[in-house]
VOGU-3710 file (C-alpha; in Angstrom, 3 decimals, decimal comma):
1> xxxxxxxxxx> 21,865/17,888/-85,365  24,052/16,593/-82,077  24,255/20,057/-81,062  20,642/21,241/-82,168  19,419/18,160/-79,811  21,751/18,844/-76,537  20,701/22,726/-76,758  16,905/21,776/-76,880  17,315/19,456/-73,888  19,227/22,218/-72,168
11> xxxxxxxxxx> 16,742/24,309/-72,452  13,610/22,282/-71,445  15,779/21,575/-68,399  15,937/25,215/-67,533  12,532/25,920/-67,543  11,503/22,533/-66,215  13,222/23,271/-62,706  11,515/26,552/-61,889  8,236/25,186/-63,181  8,263/21,942/-61,169
21> xxxxxxxxxx> 8,882/24,623/-57,686  6,318/26,739/-58,566  3,924/23,854/-58,854  5,058/22,257/-55,706  4,818/25,538/-54,046  1,180/26,409/-55,278  0,002/22,687/-54,553  1,415/23,369/-50,873  -0,330/26,532/-50,373  -3,321/24,891/-51,752
31> xxxxxxxxxx> -3,316/22,066/-49,141  -2,712/24,538/-46,308  -5,375/27,355/-47,010  -8,003/25,462/-48,838  -7,927/21,595/-48,565  -6,618/21,740/-44,880  -9,649/23,813/-43,851  -12,692/22,635/-42,682  -15,678/23,637/-45,476  -19,167/23,984/-44,749
41> xxxxxxxxxx> -21,363/21,219/-46,005  -22,584/17,472/-45,189  -18,858/17,018/-43,789  -19,112/19,493/-40,932  -22,512/17,842/-39,992  -21,645/14,108/-40,732  -17,881/14,003/-40,368  -18,064/12,297/-43,796  -16,259/8,517/-43,798  -17,217/5,405/-44,682
51> xxxxxxxxxx> -20,266/5,848/-42,930  -21,767/8,977/-41,380  -21,794/9,409/-38,151  -25,238/11,561/-37,148  -28,405/11,835/-38,762  -28,929/11,090/-42,214  -31,725/10,734/-44,329  -33,106/7,517/-45,059  -31,553/5,626/-48,491  -34,028/3,791/-50,757
61> xxxxxxxxxx> -32,432/0,700/-49,238  -34,810/0,035/-47,184  -38,025/1,241/-49,825  -39,646/3,548/-47,778  -39,209/7,356/-48,560  -39,699/8,905/-45,132  -36,971/11,170/-43,268  -35,371/10,495/-40,182  -35,663/13,622/-37,491  -32,449/15,804/-37,798
71> xxxxxxxxxx> -30,957/15,200/-34,276  -27,208/14,756/-32,390  -25,334/12,116/-31,269  -26,050/11,851/-27,330  -22,370/12,896/-26,510  -22,421/16,053/-28,691  -25,828/17,229/-27,204  -24,478/16,890/-23,370  -26,910/13,673/-23,036  -25,724/10,477/-21,519
81> xxxxxxxxxx> -25,930/7,360/-22,851  -29,032/6,560/-21,463  -30,690/9,586/-23,115  -30,755/12,065/-19,663  -28,398/15,232/-19,281  -25,917/14,232/-16,447  -26,610/17,161/-13,862  -26,129/17,446/-10,050  -29,265/17,319/-7,901  -30,482/20,175/-7,099
91> xxxxxxxxxx> -30,327/19,905/-3,333  -26,937/19,149/-3,515  -25,033/20,813/-0,284  -21,638/21,658/-1,578  -20,449/23,024/1,723  -20,631/19,328/3,166  -19,646/17,487/0,366  -16,521/15,947/0,603  -13,978/16,647/-1,937  -13,662/12,915/-3,481
101> xxxxxxxxxx> -17,282/12,775/-4,095  -17,415/15,881/-6,538  -17,541/13,512/-9,834  -19,572/10,357/-10,214  -17,927/7,118/-10,723  -18,815/5,843/-14,079  -18,862/9,206/-15,727  -16,022/9,257/-18,479  -14,975/12,149/-20,720  -14,642/9,751/-23,452
111> xxxxxxxxxx> -16,585/10,829/-26,549  -18,126/7,772/-27,366  -18,416/8,698/-31,351  -15,360/8,920/-31,754  -15,206/4,812/-31,372  -14,458/2,741/-34,381  -17,124/0,781/-36,112  -15,414/-1,373/-38,008  -12,753/-3,573/-35,526  -13,717/-5,508/-32,088
121> xxxxxxxxxx> -13,150/-3,504/-29,278  -15,406/-5,658/-26,459  -14,100/-3,082/-23,664  -15,344/0,179/-25,291  -18,801/1,291/-24,348  -20,096/1,941/-27,649  -23,337/3,124/-27,738  -24,002/2,076/-31,632  -26,469/-0,864/-32,594  -25,806/-3,898/-34,570
131> xxxxxxxxxx> -27,757/-4,573/-37,862  -26,740/-7,841/-39,189  -24,901/-10,699/-37,654  -23,688/-14,115/-39,440  -21,272/-17,092/-38,636  -18,278/-18,015/-40,649  -16,211/-20,983/-40,853  -12,449/-21,102/-41,994  -9,568/-23,543/-42,726  -6,972/-21,481/-41,262
141> xxxxxxxxxx> -7,007/-19,324/-38,360  -7,673/-15,727/-38,595  -4,654/-15,101/-36,950  -2,697/-15,899/-39,801  -5,073/-14,954/-42,690  -7,247/-11,995/-41,295  -10,693/-11,677/-42,857  -10,167/-13,940/-45,814  -13,553/-16,266/-44,538  -15,108/-13,076/-43,624
151> xxxxxxxxxx> -19,138/-13,022/-45,225  -20,016/-11,587/-48,194  -20,718/-7,849/-48,993  -20,317/-5,090/-51,297  -19,547/-1,261/-51,054  -23,284/-0,095/-50,707  -23,894/-2,871/-48,284  -20,910/-2,047/-46,218  -21,575/1,998/-46,313  -25,472/1,174/-45,388
161> xxxxxxxxxx> -25,181/-1,898/-42,803  -21,053/-1,267/-41,680  -18,134/-2,858/-42,691  -18,018/-6,775/-41,599  -16,213/-6,744/-38,193  -15,044/-10,236/-36,667  -15,503/-11,221/-32,794  -12,319/-12,170/-32,160  -12,805/-15,596/-30,291  -12,666/-18,630/-32,357
171> xxxxxxxxxx> -15,917/-20,925/-30,842  -13,984/-23,914/-31,861  -10,401/-23,413/-29,499  -11,320/-26,644/-27,904  -12,827/-28,801/-30,455  -13,409/-28,542/-34,093  -12,485/-29,350/-37,192  -12,088/-25,616/-38,364  -12,259/-22,220/-36,922  -15,593/-20,667/-35,810
181> xxxxxxxxxx> -16,022/-17,056/-35,306  -18,931/-14,877/-35,349  -19,157/-11,840/-37,468  -21,829/-8,398/-37,296  -21,910/-5,503/-38,492  -22,369/-2,068/-36,592  -24,127/1,239/-37,627  -24,613/4,370/-35,999  -27,229/5,295/-39,219  -31,253/6,428/-37,816
191> xxxxxxxxxx> -32,746/3,865/-40,639  -31,567/0,645/-39,941  -33,440/-1,892/-37,826  -31,142/-3,064/-34,775  -30,690/-6,218/-33,101  -32,522/-6,313/-30,059  -32,886/-10,249/-29,210  -30,197/-13,250/-29,357  -31,431/-16,914/-29,216  -29,412/-20,107/-29,427
201> xxxxxxxxxx> -32,110/-23,061/-30,976  -32,008/-26,670/-31,752  -32,315/-27,361/-35,697  -36,154/-27,546/-35,880  -37,143/-24,671/-33,612  -38,018/-21,246/-34,113  -38,841/-18,311/-32,084  -42,003/-17,950/-30,456  -43,859/-15,670/-31,598  -41,865/-15,966/-34,652
211> xxxxxxxxxx> -42,516/-13,183/-37,034  -40,162/-11,322/-40,063  -37,962/-9,919/-37,857  -36,199/-13,268/-36,510  -32,954/-14,018/-38,672  -31,420/-17,691/-38,604  -27,958/-17,569/-39,052  -26,739/-20,366/-42,026  -23,888/-22,086/-40,112  -24,633/-23,921/-36,596
221> xxxxxxxxxx> -22,780/-22,650/-33,997  -21,358/-25,722/-33,146  -20,044/-26,473/-37,076  -17,029/-28,396/-37,361  -17,840/-30,449/-33,748  -17,893/-33,848/-34,277  -21,614/-35,843/-32,997  -22,428/-32,042/-31,697  -25,985/-32,038/-32,221  -26,890/-28,255/-34,596
231> xxxxxxxxxx> -27,182/-25,119/-32,409  -28,618/-22,183/-34,274  -27,873/-18,551/-33,278  -31,087/-16,505/-33,850  -31,297/-12,698/-33,978  -34,297/-10,310/-33,719  -33,947/-6,639/-35,048  -36,418/-4,152/-33,575  -37,015/-0,188/-34,211  -34,441/2,130/-36,103
241> xxxxxxxxxx> -32,205/4,361/-34,139  -34,395/6,966/-35,423  -37,674/5,619/-33,752  -35,928/4,687/-30,484  -36,429/6,442/-27,580  -33,899/6,777/-24,539  -35,030/3,480/-22,591  -35,202/1,549/-25,939  -31,745/2,304/-26,840  -30,334/0,877/-23,346
251> xxxxxxxxxx> -32,154/-2,255/-24,678  -30,376/-2,788/-27,929  -27,850/-4,866/-28,273  -24,371/-3,161/-28,586  -21,692/-5,897/-28,377  -20,877/-9,451/-28,554  -18,283/-11,905/-26,843  -17,496/-15,312/-26,377  -16,754/-16,530/-22,530  -14,554/-19,632/-22,118
261> xxxxxxxxxx> -15,602/-21,387/-18,564  -18,712/-21,537/-16,394  -18,283/-18,820/-14,637  -19,531/-14,885/-14,601  -18,851/-13,305/-18,266  -17,622/-9,688/-18,268  -18,895/-6,882/-16,498  -21,990/-5,169/-18,342  -22,153/-8,543/-20,090  -25,105/-11,420/-19,923
271> xxxxxxxxxx> -24,725/-15,653/-21,204  -27,002/-16,359/-24,024  -28,228/-19,767/-22,862  -27,569/-22,808/-23,557  -23,980/-23,549/-23,851  -22,590/-23,764/-27,222  -20,258/-26,022/-25,973  -21,552/-28,034/-22,688  -18,403/-28,291/-19,643  -17,356/-31,807/-19,380
281> xxxxxxxxxx> -15,137/-31,591/-15,971  -11,108/-32,337/-16,671  -11,869/-32,642/-20,627  -13,346/-29,635/-22,062  -14,544/-26,114/-20,702  -17,926/-24,717/-21,522  -18,464/-21,803/-24,098  -20,979/-19,178/-24,474  -22,169/-16,537/-26,551  -22,346/-13,241/-24,294
291> xxxxxxxxxx> -23,974/-9,918/-25,280  -24,092/-6,220/-23,746  -27,323/-4,107/-24,095  -27,094/-0,519/-24,430  -23,944/1,562/-22,926  -22,812/-0,135/-19,182  -20,404/2,805/-17,870  -17,905/1,111/-15,673  -17,844/2,622/-12,221  -14,796/4,073/-11,147
301> xxxxxxxxxx> -12,910/4,352/-7,641  -12,915/7,465/-6,149  -9,755/9,060/-5,274  -7,891/7,224/-2,117  -8,531/8,618/1,025  -8,209/8,597/4,641  -11,189/8,166/7,122  -11,909/11,152/8,979  -10,688/9,598/11,778  -6,869/9,087/10,197
311> xxxxxxxxxx> -7,241/5,428/9,365  -6,674/3,903/6,175  -6,810/-0,368/5,631  -5,394/-2,298/2,976  -6,451/-6,046/2,593  -3,543/-8,388/0,504  -4,562/-10,969/-1,786  -1,349/-13,160/-2,616  -1,788/-15,954/-5,250  -5,258/-16,786/-6,621
321> xxxxxxxxxx> -3,823/-18,807/-9,145  -7,070/-18,992/-11,215  -8,168/-20,881/-14,350  -10,528/-20,916/-17,209  -12,414/-24,160/-15,166  -13,530/-23,862/-12,085  -10,101/-24,526/-10,678  -8,732/-27,919/-8,875  -8,204/-28,063/-5,168  -4,574/-28,353/-3,739
331> xxxxxxxxxx> -3,025/-29,183/-0,388  -6,310/-28,207/1,564  -8,043/-31,115/4,212  -11,233/-30,004/3,400  -13,229/-32,550/1,717  -15,205/-32,708/-0,692  -12,885/-29,752/-2,166  -14,753/-29,055/-5,929  -14,165/-25,872/-7,459  -11,342/-24,404/-5,896
341> xxxxxxxxxx> -11,710/-20,649/-7,855  -15,618/-20,765/-6,578  -14,364/-21,791/-2,975  -11,235/-19,190/-2,945  -14,291/-16,275/-4,139  -16,386/-17,076/-1,443  -13,455/-17,580/1,019  -12,301/-13,925/0,244  -15,780/-12,332/0,027  -15,929/-13,606/3,863
351> xxxxxxxxxx> -12,562/-11,683/4,152  -13,746/-8,402/2,826  -16,877/-8,641/4,881  -14,995/-8,848/8,215  -12,316/-6,330/7,431  -13,996/-4,086/5,221  -11,051/-2,521/3,496  -10,921/0,750/1,648  -8,154/-0,804/-0,836  -7,365/-4,360/-2,018
361> xxxxxxxxxx> -4,050/-5,199/-3,551  -3,666/-8,194/-5,637  0,471/-9,241/-5,343  0,531/-10,821/-8,588  -0,377/-14,953/-9,577  -4,322/-13,767/-10,690  -3,657/-16,548/-13,094  -2,500/-19,794/-12,793  -0,717/-20,325/-15,745  0,247/-23,606/-16,326
371> xxxxxxxxxx> -1,695/-24,922/-19,236  -4,985/-23,711/-17,099  -5,362/-20,106/-17,883  -5,266/-19,988/-21,617  -7,901/-17,847/-22,036  -6,905/-14,416/-20,043  -9,660/-12,362/-20,277  -12,081/-15,098/-19,570  -10,135/-15,648/-15,925  -9,960/-12,138/-15,410
381> xxxxxxxxxx> -13,332/-11,764/-15,630  -13,800/-13,577/-12,486  -10,896/-12,973/-10,537  -11,857/-9,534/-8,649  -15,723/-9,883/-8,398  -15,697/-10,275/-4,722  -14,458/-7,213/-4,967  -15,961/-5,106/-7,478  -19,210/-6,273/-6,078  -18,523/-4,637/-2,997
391> xxxxxxxxxx> -17,241/-1,321/-5,098  -13,808/-1,564/-3,227  -10,832/0,110/-5,230  -8,414/-2,159/-6,207  -4,945/-2,309/-7,087  -2,641/-5,202/-8,515  0,969/-6,401/-9,504  1,870/-8,841/-12,011  3,605/-12,411/-10,797  5,815/-14,658/-12,776
401> xxxxxxxxxx> 2,582/-17,022/-13,995  -0,157/-14,293/-14,893  2,012/-14,050/-18,671  2,710/-17,707/-19,130  -0,868/-18,596/-21,054  -2,278/-16,709/-23,746  -2,168/-12,516/-23,493  0,877/-10,576/-22,540  0,771/-8,092/-19,360  0,126/-5,458/-22,018
411> xxxxxxxxxx> -3,416/-6,634/-22,646  -4,155/-8,259/-19,506  -3,542/-4,105/-17,897  -6,097/-2,835/-20,431  -8,576/-5,644/-19,572  -7,926/-4,689/-15,755  -8,313/-1,252/-16,428  -11,363/-1,387/-17,784  -12,950/-3,620/-14,818  -15,086/-1,605/-12,478
421> xxxxxxxxxx> -13,202/0,218/-9,499  -9,584/-0,271/-10,662  -6,947/1,670/-10,331  -4,623/-0,410/-12,532  -2,087/1,891/-14,205  0,388/1,208/-16,979  3,399/3,182/-15,862  6,181/4,128/-17,972  7,053/2,173/-21,110  10,346/2,922/-21,002
431> xxxxxxxxxx> 11,655/0,622/-18,500  11,302/-3,034/-17,410  7,959/-4,567/-16,661  4,471/-3,318/-16,913  2,353/-1,885/-14,256  4,622/0,276/-12,153  2,633/2,788/-10,776  2,483/5,378/-8,153  -0,932/5,766/-5,998  -1,210/8,548/-3,555
441> xxxxxxxxxx> -3,929/8,380/-0,466  -5,059/11,872/1,000  -6,278/13,300/3,857  -10,376/13,826/3,999  -10,014/17,212/4,798  -10,740/19,904/2,993  -6,504/20,339/2,154  -6,653/16,682/0,389  -3,025/16,361/1,753  -1,256/13,396/0,722
451> xxxxxxxxxx> -0,144/11,293/3,771  0,662/7,719/2,429  2,289/6,788/-0,894  1,679/2,985/-2,174  4,039/1,815/-4,838  3,893/-0,732/-7,318  6,591/-2,391/-8,814  6,446/-5,124/-11,852  9,089/-7,653/-10,887  9,200/-9,700/-13,829
461> xxxxxxxxxx> 8,182/-13,247/-14,471  11,474/-15,311/-15,780  15,141/-14,524/-16,463  15,540/-17,589/-18,655  14,625/-21,125/-19,881  14,020/-22,894/-22,787  11,053/-24,597/-25,062  10,475/-28,083/-25,348  9,431/-30,207/-27,843  6,076/-29,559/-27,009
471> xxxxxxxxxx> 6,118/-25,449/-26,329  6,135/-24,875/-23,097  7,902/-22,841/-21,159  10,118/-24,203/-18,521  11,372/-21,464/-16,380  15,140/-21,786/-15,034  15,550/-18,633/-13,023  13,155/-16,142/-11,634  13,197/-12,588/-12,633  13,889/-9,408/-10,521
481> xxxxxxxxxx> 13,688/-5,618/-10,321  16,113/-4,020/-12,617  18,477/-1,289/-12,215  20,596/0,019/-14,730  23,522/2,823/-15,202  21,044/4,941/-17,289  18,002/4,796/-16,214  15,601/1,409/-15,069  12,821/0,408/-12,397  15,184/1,472/-9,395
491> xxxxxxxxxx> 16,074/4,931/-11,163  12,022/5,318/-11,718  11,302/4,389/-7,977  14,387/7,459/-6,779  12,745/9,669/-9,210  9,158/9,083/-8,011  10,402/9,107/-4,231  12,380/12,541/-5,063  9,285/14,222/-6,397  7,171/13,767/-3,214
501> xxxxxxxxxx> 6,832/16,967/-1,489  7,792/16,810/2,265  5,079/17,373/4,911  4,607/18,429/8,249  4,330/15,064/10,369  2,233/13,769/12,247  -0,627/15,789/10,133  -2,850/17,839/11,289  -6,455/18,297/10,130  -8,165/21,270/8,793
511> xxxxxxxxxx> -10,115/22,097/12,459  -11,574/25,371/10,953  -14,878/26,055/12,567  -17,085/24,940/9,763  -16,544/22,003/10,207  -17,226/21,610/13,931  -16,830/18,266/15,521  -15,800/16,157/12,122  -12,057/16,234/13,176  -11,929/16,159/17,124
521> xxxxxxxxxx> -9,319/13,732/17,560  -9,951/9,938/19,702  -9,447/9,850/23,082  -6,259/7,301/22,332  -4,618/9,669/19,384  -2,244/11,578/22,007  -1,034/15,030/20,294  2,499/14,777/19,337  4,912/16,117/21,236  7,740/16,694/18,045
531> xxxxxxxxxx> 7,222/17,583/14,447  9,345/16,942/11,509  9,140/18,043/7,697  9,453/14,865/5,949  7,593/12,573/3,259  4,660/10,655/4,151  5,286/6,948/5,017  5,002/4,492/1,988  4,387/0,657/0,877  5,666/-0,942/-1,939
541> xxxxxxxxxx> 4,046/-4,550/-3,390  5,586/-6,777/-6,234  5,359/-10,118/-6,310  8,917/-11,852/-5,892  10,506/-11,171/-2,537  14,176/-9,941/-2,623  17,117/-12,049/-1,580  16,800/-9,855/1,659  13,492/-11,235/2,565  16,234/-14,041/3,528
551> xxxxxxxxxx> 18,599/-12,036/5,049  19,747/-11,563/9,217  16,689/-9,563/10,508  17,181/-6,577/12,663  17,029/-6,913/16,570  14,625/-5,208/18,750  16,555/-2,692/21,210  13,904/-3,401/23,293  13,617/-6,649/23,923  17,016/-7,931/22,092
561> xxxxxxxxxx> 15,049/-10,645/19,863  14,791/-10,545/16,039  12,648/-8,654/14,430  11,048/-11,703/12,313  7,360/-12,091/13,005  5,415/-15,287/11,193  6,255/-18,581/10,031  9,120/-18,923/7,244  11,154/-21,632/6,835  8,491/-24,069/5,440
571> xxxxxxxxxx> 9,647/-23,969/1,685  12,643/-22,869/-0,289  13,914/-19,166/-1,309  11,689/-17,978/-3,607  14,027/-14,895/-4,312  15,519/-14,645/-7,740  19,382/-15,907/-7,901  20,229/-12,406/-9,376  19,745/-8,549/-8,459  20,462/-5,134/-9,460
581> xxxxxxxxxx> 20,522/-4,313/-5,941  17,020/-2,676/-5,300  17,155/-2,748/-1,644  20,295/-0,986/-1,390  20,277/1,621/-4,171  16,819/1,761/-3,924  14,969/1,541/-0,536  17,589/2,217/1,275  18,640/5,051/-0,701  14,943/6,812/-0,690
591> xxxxxxxxxx> 14,740/8,398/2,418  11,790/10,256/4,237  14,028/13,306/4,527  17,189/15,063/2,929  17,785/17,294/5,697  20,974/16,784/7,164  20,002/17,064/10,706  17,436/14,333/9,998  17,611/10,440/10,557  18,424/7,898/7,882
601> xxxxxxxxxx> 15,174/6,891/7,515  13,782/4,834/4,913  10,586/6,177/3,301  9,424/2,743/2,296  8,340/1,071/5,706  7,267/-1,777/4,167  7,608/-3,891/1,107  4,640/-6,423/0,722  4,963/-9,522/-1,380  3,329/-13,067/-2,657
611> xxxxxxxxxx> 5,150/-15,567/-3,946  5,711/-17,860/-1,480  2,255/-19,783/-0,525  3,474/-21,006/2,794  5,925/-18,276/3,994  3,912/-15,791/5,636  6,348/-13,901/8,262  7,469/-10,194/8,227  11,150/-9,106/8,900  12,983/-5,980/9,175
621> xxxxxxxxxx> 15,967/-5,634/7,644  17,995/-2,359/7,940  14,715/-0,613/8,915  12,600/-1,656/6,111  10,072/-4,521/6,786  9,778/-7,231/4,332  6,515/-9,026/4,558  4,811/-11,967/2,277  1,040/-12,323/2,458  1,037/-16,010/2,540
631> xxxxxxxxxx> -1,147/-17,938/-0,151  -4,924/-17,154/-0,181  -6,082/-19,577/-2,598  -7,227/-23,185/-2,682  -6,117/-23,071/-6,233  -2,466/-22,766/-5,412  -0,306/-25,122/-3,460  0,115/-25,236/0,187  0,382/-27,390/3,174  -2,284/-29,728/4,865
641> xxxxxxxxxx> -2,782/-27,885/8,238  -1,414/-24,529/6,835  -4,989/-21,977/6,683  -4,980/-20,342/3,645  -4,648/-16,426/4,619  -4,905/-12,816/3,967  -2,384/-10,198/5,364  -4,094/-6,993/6,687  -2,586/-3,019/6,539  -4,082/-0,754/8,932
651> xxxxxxxxxx> -2,656/2,575/8,920  -3,627/5,297/11,183  -2,809/8,888/12,988  -2,871/9,901/9,436  -0,543/7,954/8,078  1,869/7,741/10,719  1,033/3,691/12,218  1,176/0,897/10,436  0,164/-2,184/11,965  -0,568/-5,485/10,444
661> xxxxxxxxxx> -1,810/-8,933/11,000  -3,523/-11,993/8,858  -6,748/-13,226/8,892  -7,278/-17,332/8,266  -9,700/-19,109/6,675  -10,899/-19,868/10,074  -11,139/-16,439/10,893  -8,184/-16,303/13,754  -6,227/-13,348/14,013  -2,529/-14,058/13,555
671> xxxxxxxxxx> 0,448/-12,154/14,614  -0,960/-8,825/15,425  2,372/-6,393/15,330  2,684/-3,076/14,807  5,398/-2,294/11,904  5,881/1,647/11,999  4,443/4,686/14,777  3,261/4,449/18,173  4,596/1,427/19,717  7,252/0,243/16,565
681> xxxxxxxx> 10,456/-1,065/17,399  12,837/1,701/17,611  14,891/2,292/14,053  18,613/1,416/13,831  18,625/4,711/11,899  22,022/7,194/12,225  21,885/10,656/11,387  23,683/11,088/8,336
//
């Protein structure tokens, strides 16, 4: 009997193995040749998911039997969000159009129809409307339990109106007995009435005129705040997407957010008045519900380029130290001094009007940290408004305070990239820091020749520290620019430098006859007597200075005086105690030419730092200028009698000459000096 059973099991095993192999192979072929291939049907036209993307027939949910008209999503039909096809003007003069103006700022190739509907992403320019809004309270933070306290729903409601999406901003962050979050549904369906109005009204009041299209949310938007008068959020639904024309689509509400503080909301958003929480100076910051209508394309900066006469100007903004609040004045003789962030923004606006730079560079500590910038998004919404309102391209690096409160650098980078005219880049992810990147400034002629390199490096925050009993981070040492035996920031910089092709310098623009007199040199721009093949000049921006910034300066061979221009010594060293050799291994190793007959002149002529608010000198060390921006903000520390100031870099002669000076709050020009090019001190470099 035992032998018979054994024989049976052997037989089954012998046929099971080939049978299983055949079944698995057949399943694989079925997947590859049948399931994996697109098939005709509703899935092609609607991209079937939990909610259809394009036109669908109305369901019985609304109780009408009419059919929506067939149509295409604007992004698929070539229409812009406003409903009009983007075409160049018929009278465009292509022969006299500047190369950097070929594309229109704000035109993004992103497929709006691919944006997710079931997650809160206020930085995305959604063109889909909201169908329903609610407010929920929860005894535990959603960060711990997710959407445990989300509004009730059913599968059918999710399919028709969209899934509930949490606005991930706690209205009761500063006060209240529990968390309070806004939820909404978003839909692409053409047969669902969409939200067009938001109102905040006290208990007992209703919208005027009041009709069945207005809905009041059950919970007060101040729910859980002791001794706060109830305030209710009302929303109005209007036409369906299928009934709206292009203008009406731009009027529907497409996103909701929350602003902390009394400053301007995020680009494209508007406040709903009154404030959810009224500001009590020094006690609690104002809280506002904000919303966006339609699609608000973010204007993009054109490629950086020199003017036709070979000039390019950079304004450095160092250490703004902005907070969620309006800011507190520090170390100034201005009386009265109130709302320092606003005062600083006004001062920055004056500087921009006076200088009219081609690029603004924020060199770190845009956020004050230290417990006052606990909602970075609300702070980042305001720090660059004076620049973006004027349509000026800008770039930024991080300082040691930017990451102290709230969001990490990665998230802050995404926010900055979503602001108008931003040139901020993430940079490589496999080296230290976030925001190590390169920008190139090109000639204005048709050759678009690379004439100036701008390096941006993250100098880090703190290298060590400890947590005290209250949870605040007390630093003990500053971080530094990292280098390694394998690959890190120093090696990345050397790699980027080596990838830049040499050009014939000084550069002469294209003087073809069809451009007429546009490229005629000015009378003060004399023809060069010598030419060379070398990489373009470069500037580098990072926050924390190098140890060499406090070293012995070079001597001007013409006068015998030290090359140290400006004020220093009013505060201690701001450099990190440790170093991986960025100066020697990086800056001095990256030369403008690799030719054996050339001089060992560094490619980077100027390093621009922030960090030290009452240090504002430029010191040349081994042919590299190490310059401080000086504090320009009333919100950061300073010194009574030491005017707030901003450093300007004026590059001329198509990148050959670099001149710098500072403009103070009283419009004084200080330490106007040529760092490189005609009129600059000769280099100490030797042939190599």
